[in-house]
C-alpha positions as CSV (number, residue, x, y, z in Angstrom):
1,M,20.4,15.1,-6.6
2,A,21.1,11.6,-5.4
3,L,23.2,10.3,-2.6
4,P,26.7,9.2,-3.4
5,P,26.6,5.6,-4.2
6,G,26.3,3.5,-0.9
7,S,25.3,6.3,1.1
8,T,21.6,5.4,1.7
9,A,22.6,1.9,2.5
10,T,25.1,2.9,5.0
11,V,22.6,5.2,6.9
12,A,20.0,2.6,6.9
13,H,22.6,0.1,8.2
14,N,23.5,2.3,10.9
15,D,20.1,3.2,11.8
16,V,18.9,-0.4,12.1
17,A,22.2,-1.6,14.3
18,G,21.5,1.2,16.5
19,A,17.7,1.1,16.5
20,P,17.0,0.4,20.3
21,R,18.6,3.7,21.2
22,Y,16.1,5.4,19.0
23,G,13.1,4.4,21.2
24,P,13.4,6.9,24.0
25,A,13.9,9.5,21.4
26,L,11.0,8.7,19.5
27,T,9.0,8.6,22.7
28,L,10.0,12.0,23.6
29,L,9.4,13.4,20.1
30,A,5.9,11.7,20.2
31,S,5.1,14.1,23.1
32,L,6.0,17.0,20.9
33,F,3.6,15.8,18.1
34,F,1.0,15.5,20.6
35,M,1.5,19.0,22.2
36,W,1.5,20.8,18.9
37,G,-1.6,19.0,17.5
38,F,-3.5,19.7,20.6
39,I,-2.5,23.4,20.6
40,S,-3.5,23.8,16.8
41,V,-6.9,22.0,17.3
42,I,-7.8,24.1,20.1
43,N,-8.6,26.5,17.4
44,G,-11.4,24.4,16.4
45,T,-13.4,25.6,19.5
46,L,-11.6,28.8,20.0
47,L,-12.6,30.1,16.6
48,P,-16.5,29.7,17.0
49,H,-15.8,31.3,20.7
50,L,-14.0,34.3,19.2
51,R,-16.6,34.7,16.6
52,S,-19.2,35.0,19.1
53,V,-17.2,37.2,21.5
54,F,-16.1,39.7,18.6
55,A,-19.3,39.4,16.5
56,L,-17.3,38.2,13.4
57,S,-18.5,37.2,9.9
58,Y,-17.2,33.9,8.7
59,F,-14.7,35.5,6.5
60,E,-13.5,37.6,9.6
61,T,-13.2,34.4,11.4
62,G,-11.2,32.8,8.6
63,L,-8.8,35.4,8.8
64,I,-7.7,34.4,12.3
65,E,-6.9,31.2,11.0
66,S,-5.0,32.7,8.1
67,V,-2.9,34.7,10.5
68,W,-2.0,31.5,12.4
69,F,-0.8,30.0,9.1
70,I,1.1,33.0,8.2
71,G,3.3,32.2,11.0
72,Y,4.3,28.9,9.2
73,L,5.0,30.9,6.1
74,L,7.2,33.4,7.7
75,A,8.9,31.2,10.2
76,S,9.8,28.1,8.4
77,I,12.9,29.2,6.2
78,P,14.4,31.0,9.0
79,A,13.9,27.9,11.4
80,A,15.7,25.7,9.2
81,R,18.7,28.3,9.2
82,L,18.3,28.4,13.0
83,I,18.7,24.6,13.3
84,E,21.7,24.5,11.3
85,R,23.3,26.9,13.7
86,I,22.2,25.6,17.1
87,G,21.2,22.2,16.3
88,Y,17.9,20.2,16.5
89,Q,17.8,19.9,20.3
90,R,18.0,23.6,21.0
91,A,15.7,24.3,18.3
92,L,13.2,22.1,19.8
93,T,13.5,23.8,23.1
94,T,13.3,27.2,21.5
95,G,10.3,26.4,19.6
96,L,8.6,25.4,23.0
97,A,9.7,28.1,24.7
98,V,8.2,30.8,22.0
99,M,5.0,28.7,22.2
100,T,4.8,29.2,25.9
101,I,5.2,32.9,25.2
102,G,2.3,33.0,22.9
103,S,0.2,31.0,25.2
104,L,0.7,33.4,28.1
105,G,-0.2,36.0,25.3
106,M,-3.8,34.5,25.0
107,I,-4.4,34.8,28.7
108,L,-3.5,38.7,28.5
109,A,-6.0,38.8,25.2
110,A,-8.5,37.3,27.3
111,W,-8.0,39.8,30.2
112,Q,-7.9,42.8,27.8
113,V,-10.6,41.3,25.6
114,S,-8.5,42.4,22.8
115,Y,-9.0,40.9,19.2
116,W,-5.6,42.3,18.2
117,I,-3.6,40.8,21.0
118,T,-5.4,37.4,20.2
119,I,-4.1,37.5,16.8
120,A,-0.6,38.5,17.8
121,S,-0.5,35.5,20.5
122,L,-1.7,33.0,17.9
123,F,0.9,34.3,15.4
124,I,3.7,33.7,18.0
125,V,2.3,30.2,18.9
126,S,2.3,29.3,15.4
127,C,5.9,30.4,14.8
128,G,6.9,28.2,17.5
129,I,5.1,25.1,16.1
130,A,6.6,25.9,12.6
131,L,10.1,25.7,14.4
132,L,9.1,22.3,15.9
133,Q,7.8,20.9,12.7
134,V,10.9,21.8,10.7
135,A,13.1,19.9,13.4
136,A,11.0,17.1,14.3
137,N,9.5,15.9,11.1
138,P,12.7,15.2,9.3
139,Y,14.2,13.6,12.3
140,V,11.7,11.1,12.7
141,A,11.7,10.2,8.9
142,V,15.5,9.7,8.6
143,I,16.8,8.0,11.9
144,G,15.2,4.8,11.0
145,P,15.4,2.6,7.8
146,P,14.5,4.6,4.9
147,E,12.2,1.9,3.5
148,S,10.0,2.5,6.7
149,A,10.2,6.2,6.7
150,E,6.5,6.9,5.6
151,S,5.1,4.4,8.1
152,R,7.3,5.7,11.1
153,L,6.2,9.4,10.5
154,T,2.6,8.4,9.9
155,L,2.8,6.4,13.2
156,V,4.2,9.4,15.2
157,Q,1.9,11.6,13.6
158,A,-1.1,9.5,15.1
159,F,0.2,10.7,18.5
160,N,-0.2,14.5,16.9
161,T,-3.8,13.3,16.1
162,T,-4.3,12.0,19.7
163,G,-3.5,15.6,21.0
164,D,-6.0,16.8,18.5
165,V,-9.3,14.5,19.8
166,L,-8.1,15.7,23.4
167,A,-8.0,19.2,22.5
168,I,-11.7,19.3,21.3
169,L,-12.9,17.7,24.5
170,F,-10.5,20.4,26.5
171,G,-12.1,23.2,24.4
172,K,-15.4,21.8,24.7
173,Y,-15.5,21.8,28.5
174,L,-13.1,24.7,29.4
175,I,-14.2,27.2,26.7
176,L,-17.7,26.4,25.0
177,A,-19.4,25.0,27.9
178,R,-18.5,27.9,30.1
179,T,-19.7,30.6,28.0
180,T,-23.1,31.7,26.8
181,G,-22.4,31.7,23.2
182,G,-21.3,28.1,23.4
183,T,-24.4,26.8,25.3
184,T,-27.0,28.5,23.3
185,A,-28.7,27.9,19.9
186,Q,-26.6,29.4,16.8
187,G,-28.1,32.7,16.0
188,T,-28.8,33.9,19.5
189,E,-28.0,37.5,20.0
190,L,-25.7,38.0,23.0
191,T,-25.5,41.2,24.8
192,H,-22.3,43.1,25.3
193,A,-21.9,42.2,28.9
194,Q,-22.5,38.4,28.1
195,R,-19.8,38.6,25.3
196,M,-17.4,40.4,27.6
197,A,-17.9,37.7,30.0
198,D,-17.5,35.0,27.5
199,A,-14.1,36.4,26.7
200,Q,-12.5,35.5,30.2
201,A,-13.2,31.8,29.3
202,T,-9.9,31.1,27.6
203,E,-7.7,32.5,30.6
204,L,-7.8,28.9,32.4
205,P,-7.2,26.8,29.3
206,Y,-4.1,28.8,27.8
207,L,-2.6,28.9,31.4
208,I,-2.7,25.3,31.8
209,V,-1.2,24.9,28.1
210,A,1.7,27.3,28.9
211,I,2.5,25.2,32.1
212,V,2.6,22.1,30.1
213,L,4.9,23.7,27.4
214,A,7.4,25.0,29.9
215,I,7.9,21.7,31.5
216,L,8.2,19.7,28.0
217,A,10.6,22.7,27.1
218,F,12.9,21.6,30.2
219,L,12.7,17.8,29.6
220,I,13.8,18.2,25.8
221,A,16.6,20.6,27.1
222,R,17.7,18.0,29.5
223,A,17.3,14.9,27.3
224,K,19.9,13.0,25.3
225,L,18.7,12.9,21.6
226,P,20.9,11.0,19.0
227,A,22.6,13.0,16.1
228,L,21.3,12.6,12.6
229,G,23.1,10.4,10.0
230,A,25.9,11.8,7.8
231,A,23.5,11.7,4.9
232,T,21.4,14.6,6.4
233,R,24.0,16.8,7.4
234,R,24.6,20.2,5.9
235,V,27.1,19.8,3.1
236,S,30.0,22.4,2.3
237,A,29.3,25.7,0.7
238,E,31.0,24.5,-2.4
239,E,29.2,21.3,-2.6
240,R,25.8,23.0,-2.0
241,R,26.3,25.2,-5.2
242,S,25.7,22.0,-7.4
243,L,22.5,20.9,-5.7
244,S,19.1,22.2,-6.1
245,L,15.6,21.5,-4.4
246,F,13.9,22.3,-7.8
247,R,15.3,19.3,-9.4
248,H,13.1,17.0,-7.2
249,R,9.8,16.8,-8.7
250,N,8.2,15.1,-5.7
251,L,9.4,17.7,-3.4
252,I,8.0,20.5,-5.5
253,L,4.6,18.9,-6.0
254,G,4.7,17.7,-2.5
255,C,4.9,21.4,-1.2
256,V,1.6,22.1,-3.0
257,G,0.1,18.6,-1.8
258,I,0.9,19.6,1.9
259,A,-0.4,23.1,1.6
260,L,-3.7,21.8,-0.1
261,C,-4.2,18.8,2.5
262,V,-3.5,21.4,5.3
263,L,-6.2,23.5,3.8
264,A,-8.8,20.6,3.7
265,E,-8.0,19.6,7.3
266,I,-8.4,23.5,8.6
267,G,-11.4,24.1,6.5
268,V,-13.3,21.3,8.2
269,G,-11.9,21.9,11.6
270,S,-12.5,25.6,11.5
271,Y,-16.1,25.4,10.3
272,F,-17.5,22.1,11.5
273,I,-19.2,23.3,14.5
274,N,-20.8,26.2,12.8
275,F,-22.0,23.9,10.0
276,V,-23.3,21.2,12.0
277,S,-25.1,23.7,14.4
278,Q,-27.3,24.8,11.3
279,P,-31.0,23.9,11.6
280,S,-30.7,22.5,8.0
281,V,-27.9,20.0,9.2
282,A,-28.0,18.8,12.8
283,N,-29.5,21.9,14.8
284,L,-26.9,21.6,17.7
285,T,-25.5,23.8,20.2
286,Q,-21.6,24.7,19.8
287,E,-21.1,22.9,22.9
288,H,-23.0,19.5,21.5
289,A,-21.4,20.0,18.0
290,A,-18.0,19.9,19.7
291,T,-18.6,16.2,20.7
292,Y,-19.2,15.7,17.0
293,L,-16.1,17.3,16.1
294,T,-14.1,14.7,18.3
295,L,-15.2,12.0,16.0
296,F,-13.7,14.0,13.1
297,W,-10.4,14.1,14.9
298,G,-11.0,10.6,16.1
299,G,-11.2,9.3,12.5
300,M,-7.8,11.1,11.9
301,M,-6.3,9.0,14.9
302,V,-7.7,5.9,13.9
303,G,-6.6,6.5,10.2
304,R,-2.9,7.3,11.0
305,F,-2.7,4.1,13.2
306,L,-4.4,2.2,10.2
307,G,-2.4,3.9,7.7
308,A,0.9,3.4,9.5
309,G,0.1,-0.6,9.6
310,L,-0.9,-0.7,6.0
311,M,2.2,1.1,4.6
312,R,4.2,-1.6,6.1
313,T,2.8,-4.1,3.3
314,I,1.1,-1.9,0.8
315,A,3.2,0.7,-1.0
316,P,2.5,4.3,0.6
317,E,1.5,5.9,-2.8
318,R,-1.6,3.5,-2.9
319,V,-2.5,3.7,0.5
320,L,-2.6,7.6,0.2
321,A,-4.6,7.4,-3.0
322,L,-7.4,5.2,-1.3
323,F,-7.4,7.7,1.6
324,A,-7.6,10.7,-0.8
325,L,-10.7,9.0,-2.4
326,I,-12.4,8.6,1.1
327,A,-11.8,12.3,1.8
328,M,-13.3,13.3,-1.6
329,G,-16.5,11.4,-1.1
330,G,-17.1,12.6,2.3
331,S,-16.7,16.2,1.4
332,L,-19.3,15.7,-1.5
333,V,-21.6,14.1,0.6
334,A,-21.3,17.3,3.1
335,V,-21.9,19.7,-0.1
336,F,-25.1,17.8,-1.7
337,V,-26.8,15.8,0.8
338,P,-28.8,17.6,3.6
339,G,-29.6,16.9,7.2
340,P,-27.4,14.9,9.5
341,V,-26.0,12.8,6.8
342,A,-24.1,15.8,5.8
343,M,-22.4,15.9,9.1
344,Y,-21.5,12.3,9.0
345,G,-20.1,12.7,5.6
346,L,-17.8,15.6,6.9
347,I,-16.8,13.2,9.9
348,T,-15.6,10.5,7.3
349,V,-13.3,13.3,5.8
350,G,-11.3,13.0,8.9
351,L,-10.4,9.4,8.0
352,G,-9.7,10.3,4.5
353,I,-7.2,13.3,5.2
354,S,-5.4,11.4,8.2
355,I,-2.5,10.1,6.7
356,M,-2.1,12.9,4.0
357,F,0.4,15.2,5.7
358,P,2.8,12.5,7.0
359,A,2.6,10.4,3.7
360,I,3.2,13.4,1.5
361,F,6.0,14.9,3.8
362,A,7.8,11.4,3.6
363,L,7.4,11.1,-0.1
364,A,8.5,14.4,-0.9
365,I,11.8,14.2,1.0
366,R,12.7,10.8,-0.3
367,G,16.0,11.1,-2.3
368,L,16.8,14.6,-0.9
369,G,20.0,13.4,1.1
370,P,22.0,16.2,2.1
371,L,19.1,18.9,1.1
372,T,16.8,17.1,3.6
373,E,16.8,20.3,6.0
374,E,16.1,22.7,3.3
375,G,13.4,20.6,1.8
376,S,11.8,20.1,5.2
377,G,11.7,23.8,5.6
378,L,10.1,24.3,2.3
379,L,7.5,21.6,3.3
380,I,6.6,23.1,6.6
381,M,6.4,26.6,4.9
382,S,3.8,24.9,2.6
383,I,1.5,24.6,5.8
384,A,0.7,28.1,5.3
385,G,-1.7,26.9,2.6
386,G,-4.2,26.7,5.8
387,A,-4.1,30.6,5.3
388,L,-6.6,30.0,2.4
389,A,-9.3,29.0,5.0
390,S,-10.6,32.5,4.7
391,I,-11.4,31.8,1.0
392,Q,-13.9,29.1,2.2
393,G,-15.3,31.6,4.9
394,K,-15.9,34.0,1.8
395,I,-17.7,31.3,0.0
396,A,-19.6,30.5,3.1
397,D,-20.7,34.0,3.6
398,G,-21.8,34.2,0.1
399,Y,-23.5,31.1,-0.8
400,G,-23.6,28.9,2.4
401,L,-21.3,26.9,4.5
402,H,-21.8,23.5,2.6
403,W,-20.7,24.8,-0.7
404,G,-17.5,25.8,1.1
405,F,-16.8,22.1,1.4
406,L,-15.9,21.9,-2.5
407,V,-12.8,23.3,-1.7
408,T,-12.0,20.2,0.4
409,A,-13.0,17.8,-2.3
410,A,-10.6,19.8,-4.9
411,C,-7.9,19.4,-2.3
412,S,-8.5,15.6,-2.0
413,L,-8.5,15.4,-5.7
414,Y,-4.9,17.0,-5.9
415,V,-3.6,14.5,-3.4
416,L,-5.1,11.9,-5.3
417,F,-2.9,13.1,-8.2
418,Y,0.1,13.2,-6.1
419,A,-0.2,9.9,-4.9
420,L,-0.7,8.3,-8.4
421,W,2.0,10.4,-10.3
422,G,3.5,13.4,-8.5
423,S,5.3,11.6,-5.7
424,R,7.6,9.7,-8.3
425,P,11.1,10.9,-7.8
426,T,12.7,12.9,-10.7
427,P,14.5,9.9,-12.8
428,R,17.9,11.5,-12.3
429,A,17.5,12.2,-8.6
């Protein structure tokens, strides 16, 4: 449903007039984007480590990632309701506290060498991240001029990807480089004693993460964050009955787009190390392969800064379409071209999918007005599409890892469709 006449203009005017006071808030929020990107992408080195420690198949490894994204599915709608009750700032602090508890659980999991404690701890961390995402993404999108929402959110998401790049280096040196499984050729059989010793490698990394999260929670709790504009406040129960999220085509199709772009990102990030370690691709150790994984996330970081700049002069829909084509081309190279070229094709996918999440998110909440909170919750819930990464693992077990990247190509094709047609708001909205 459209905002009342003049509402958007009023909000934009207020935001422009008060723009300087949003600078410190955006800087602090950028640190949140950095931190949840960092923690999420540690999984890129954590999953091959856990596969070695617990002797898992690719499908079982994908199930760990699936549980992570089930956290988004279950926590997102309650998160939106929690924000309504306690406000954005307290919700951000609560999310960081939940993530801290989950990170401490990972230390316990390493000490006990427990697969199930690992699963539970990662689930808790993902619930905390879901709360942060529901609060922070719409906050960034609406506190400035609406015409630059896509560019602003893409720019802040670039700091999220900066965390991604550093997370791979962090995991490489503090997890993989300190384990037998991470420093030997793929396929090497480890003894029980070696696997148990390797399990302890995650204690120090997650202790560091827990400390940083606790400090960040304290800073957010003490900060002075500006309130959102009137157009994004909850409306009365009587007025709310006349509004429906499902009247907004760009939101509904955007939810599918978010699910698939996250699936594409997670599918590459989760299986990249195992893929390029194969003799038929680059024949690297997991530790060495992690170095090339930083190029994948580095491409995402560069792509987001580049995309944020392009969207200031080019329609975001066109920029999104171009990047979708890049991702689709890179994934098809990984499927059909053997040798190191396949690895570089997969690295290129990082550039292509870089702007997908922030661009789709901003396009999907365009025109929601007082429904922005609920729409944001629905979009963050769609991140659970990453849980389908286990399907890619099943394809890998049955036919080979390279065929699994057809899933990445299909996801990119849908994003291209969304950019060209699906992102158009419903005429009456």
